[in-house]
C-alpha positions in Angstrom: 65.5 115.5 51.2 66.8 112.0 51.0 70.4 113.2 50.9 69.8 115.4 53.9 68.4 112.5 55.8 71.4 110.3 55.0 73.7 113.2 56.1 72.0 113.7 59.4 72.0 110.0 60.1 75.7 109.8 59.4 76.3 112.8 61.7 74.2 111.3 64.5 76.1 108.1 64.2 79.5 109.9 64.4 78.4 111.8 67.5 77.3 108.6 69.2 80.6 107.0 68.4 82.6 109.9 69.8 80.5 109.9 73.0 80.9 106.2 73.4 84.7 106.6 72.9 84.8 109.3 75.6 82.8 107.2 78.0 85.1 104.2 77.3 88.2 106.3 77.9 86.8 107.6 81.2 86.0 104.1 82.4 89.5 102.9 81.4 91.1 105.8 83.3 89.1 105.1 86.4 90.0 101.4 86.2 93.6 102.3 85.7 93.6 104.6 88.7 92.7 101.6 90.9 95.5 99.5 89.4 98.2 102.1 89.3 98.9 105.2 91.3 100.3 108.6 90.6 103.8 108.7 89.1 105.9 111.6 90.2 109.0 112.6 88.3 109.7 109.5 86.3 108.4 110.7 82.9 105.7 108.1 82.8 101.9 108.9 82.4 100.2 109.9 85.6 97.6 107.2 85.3 98.6 103.8 84.1 96.6 100.7 83.3 97.5 97.1 84.1 98.1 96.6 80.4 100.6 99.3 80.4 102.4 97.9 83.4 102.7 94.6 81.5 104.0 96.5 78.5 106.6 98.2 80.7 107.7 94.8 82.1 108.2 93.6 78.6 110.1 96.7 77.8 112.4 96.2 80.8 113.0 92.6 79.7 114.0 93.8 76.2 116.4 96.3 77.7 118.0 94.0 80.3 121.0 93.1 78.1 121.6 96.4 76.2 120.7 98.9 78.8 120.4 97.3 82.3 120.3 100.7 84.1 117.3 101.8 82.2 115.6 98.4 82.7 116.2 98.7 86.4 114.8 102.2 86.5 111.6 101.0 84.7 111.2 98.0 87.1 111.8 100.1 90.2 109.2 102.5 89.0 106.7 99.7 88.6 107.4 98.4 92.1 106.9 101.9 93.5 103.5 102.5 92.0 101.6 99.4 91.0 99.0 98.0 93.4 98.9 94.6 91.5 100.8 92.3 93.8 101.5 89.7 91.1 103.0 92.3 88.7 105.0 93.9 91.5 106.4 90.5 92.5 107.4 89.9 88.9 109.1 93.3 88.7 111.0 92.6 92.0 112.1 89.2 90.6 113.5 90.9 87.5 115.3 93.5 89.6 117.0 90.8 91.6 118.1 89.0 88.4 119.6 92.2 87.1 121.6 92.7 90.4 122.8 89.1 90.9 125.8 89.2 88.5 127.3 92.0 90.7 127.1 90.0 93.9 129.9 87.5 94.8 129.1 84.1 93.6 129.1 82.4 97.0 127.0 82.4 100.2 126.6 86.2 100.0 124.8 86.0 96.7 122.6 83.2 98.1 121.7 85.3 101.1 120.9 88.5 99.1 118.8 86.4 96.7 116.9 85.1 99.7 116.1 88.4 101.4 116.0 90.9 98.6 112.4 90.3 97.6 111.0 90.6 101.2 113.2 93.5 101.9 112.0 95.5 98.8 108.3 94.7 99.7 108.9 95.8 103.3 110.7 99.0 102.2 107.7 99.9 99.9 105.1 99.1 102.5 106.9 100.8 105.5 108.7 103.4 103.5 112.1 102.7 104.8 115.3 102.4 102.7 115.8 98.8 101.5 119.5 99.4 101.6 119.3 99.7 105.4 117.1 96.6 105.7 119.6 94.5 103.6 122.7 95.8 105.3 121.3 95.3 108.8 120.3 91.7 107.9 123.8 91.0 106.6 125.5 92.5 109.7 123.2 91.1 112.3 123.1 87.5 110.9 126.6 87.2 109.5 125.2 86.8 105.9 122.5 84.4 107.3 125.0 82.0 108.9 124.5 82.8 112.5 122.7 80.1 114.6 120.0 82.6 115.4 119.3 83.1 111.7 119.7 79.4 110.7 117.7 77.9 113.5 115.2 80.6 114.3 114.9 82.8 111.2 115.9 85.9 113.2 118.2 87.8 110.8 118.0 91.2 112.6 119.0 90.3 116.2 115.5 91.2 117.4 115.1 90.7 121.2 112.1 88.8 122.5 109.4 90.7 124.3 106.2 89.6 126.1 104.9 86.1 125.2 106.7 85.8 121.9 108.6 82.6 121.2 112.3 83.0 122.2 115.7 81.5 122.3 118.8 82.4 124.4 122.1 83.2 122.8 125.3 85.0 123.9 125.8 88.4 122.4 128.3 91.3 122.6 127.2 94.5 124.4 129.2 97.7 124.4 129.2 100.0 127.4 131.2 102.6 129.3 133.6 99.9 130.5 134.1 98.4 127.0 132.7 95.3 125.3 131.5 92.3 127.2 129.5 89.1 126.5 126.0 88.7 127.9 123.3 86.1 127.4 120.2 87.6 125.8 116.7 86.3 124.8 115.9 86.6 121.1 112.7 86.3 119.2 111.9 83.2 117.2 110.3 83.7 113.7 108.5 81.1 111.6 110.2 82.3 108.4 112.6 84.8 107.0 109.7 86.8 105.5 108.2 87.1 109.0 111.5 88.4 110.3 111.8 91.0 107.6 108.2 92.1 108.1 108.6 92.5 111.8 111.8 94.5 111.4 109.9 96.9 109.0 107.1 97.3 111.4 109.5 98.0 114.2 111.5 100.7 112.4 108.3 102.4 111.0 106.3 102.4 114.2 108.6 102.4 117.3 108.9 105.9 118.7 112.7 105.4 119.2 113.1 105.5 115.4 110.6 108.2 114.7 113.2 110.8 114.0 114.7 108.6 111.2 111.5 108.6 109.2 112.2 112.1 107.8 115.3 110.7 106.1 113.6 108.0 103.9 115.4 109.4 100.8 118.8 109.5 102.5 119.9 106.2 103.8 123.1 107.6 105.5 121.1 110.0 107.6 118.5 107.4 108.2 120.9 104.8 109.7 122.6 107.6 111.6 119.4 108.2 113.5 118.5 104.5 113.9 121.9 103.1 115.0 122.2 104.6 118.5 118.8 103.1 119.5 119.2 99.8 117.6 122.7 98.7 118.7 125.2 99.4 121.5 128.1 99.1 119.1 129.4 102.7 118.4 130.6 101.5 115.0 127.2 100.2 113.9 126.3 103.1 111.5 129.8 102.9 110.0 129.5 99.1 109.5 126.1 99.4 107.8 127.5 102.2 105.6 130.4 100.0 104.5 128.1 97.2 103.5 125.7 99.5 101.6 128.6 101.0 99.6 130.5 97.8 99.0 127.5 95.9 97.5 125.6 98.9 96.1 122.6 98.0 98.2 121.0 101.5 97.7 120.2 100.7 94.1 116.4 100.3 94.9 116.0 102.9 97.6 113.6 105.0 95.6 110.9 102.4 96.4 110.7 103.8 99.9 109.6 107.2 98.6 106.4 105.8 96.9 103.5 108.2 97.4 100.9 105.7 96.6 98.8 103.7 99.1 99.9 100.2 99.4 97.6 97.2 99.1 
């Protein structure tokens, strides 16, 4: 009888431990679901914990020298899916570090380094291709060297409306009779980040660009729909296309296809 009693006690203890493990696993899964969203098509687990995101960041760092393409893929996937702003910011920073050696070591690299982070965040939040954001910023601001960009943080040539702060500058307009110079009123921004955020809001909510939203995964089709409404220059889409291809600006475009809710 005493042996039976010991056996049943051991069995009961084992059952309790198994139950506790299942409860713990369920709690971990629920917590992970809050920190990390569904992952479609990347080969990663569907639900990922914050700890796993940190592990994947470390894995990307370890691969940066030997397999930078794989490291970039891991980091881009993290940006797409994690709700943790700090971890996402870290992943974006690492993405920029991986890309920098491919950029010209002059004012162009400095400008891309300045705007890449805000552009990736805007692309994720508004679900628009970061390649288009970056190329438009380059084209509209002359790599950040225009007076409008330097003095007023307006890197997209956004015109002023309503009561927004503004500044007047000459600009080229294309019409039926050719190109001519006009004086236009442009919006003033407090920072580059604010300029990028406003641009993302404009492209994602203005009805003029609604047709382009169906092309989030195809930057060429996307800019093809945006260009006629954004600029009067008939070459605009072609100029943006040349920049994207020349500097491989579409390397992070998958962040625009994120199916998770942003926070």
